[in-house]
C-alpha positions, 0 to 999 in steps of 0.5 A: 550296715547300709554300705555293706548291703550296697556292696553285696548288691553290686557284686550280683550285677552282670556276668563274669567272664567265665560265665559268658565264655561257658555260654558261648562255648555251649552255643558253639557246640549246639550250632555245630551239631545243628548245622548238618541237620539243617543242610540235610533239611534244606536238601530234602525240602528242595527235592519235595518242591521239585516233586510238587512242581512236577505233580502240579504240571501233570495235574495241569496238563490232565485238567487242561486236556479234559477242559480243552478236549485235546491232548496236552503234554508235559515234556522236558525242555531246556528253553521253555518253548520246545521239547528237548527230545531227551529226558533231561528234566533237570533243565526244566519242563513245559506244559502245552496244548499238543493238538497237532502233529506228533505227540510230544512235539511243540508245533507252531502255531497250533500248539500253545505252551501253557506253563514253563517250569525253570531249571533245577540244577543237579546240585539241588536235585537229581532227576535221573534220565534212566527213570523218565520218558521224554514227555507224558501226555493226557487225552481229552478223557484225562487218560494218560497216553504214555505211563511211567515214572520220574524220580528225584534224588536230593543232592548227596542222597545217602544209600538207605535214607527215605529221601528219594521221591517218585512221581508215577503216571498211571494209564487211567491218568492217576498221578501218584507220589511215593518216597523210596530209599536212596540207592 
């Protein structure tokens, strides 16, 4: 009787090959279903990070303009030291004290770059030039010299999805972020 109990206990230890193969098949199906969702989530979070960087730069420019009692500008920049003169914001942007010369131009030695923001490749997020000005400035009172909006599209944005992000600069210096459907 004792020998029979030991045999039955041994047969219940471990898993059979069929059980392991079934578990691995189910795991494979779950990974295949979850992978596209994770990729989509990753693209959306990158677009949100770019939006947050733009809002941070604009808020920094506005607060520094009031603190320094001078015009402070945010402009598209490909080298981190000067404005590019176009609306290619994917290459990055700078915040600088724009106290002398023409607005939206870094004039050495009087203008000083306060903050630089890096390159954002179009494979991560697209900032269409048609939606942007080449620079946005704030006066010593905190109001915006020029108004407009910057839009960010996550790479592979499907028409109708609420994933396009927009940052609007309003004349009184207010900065608003919204989410819009992809075109």
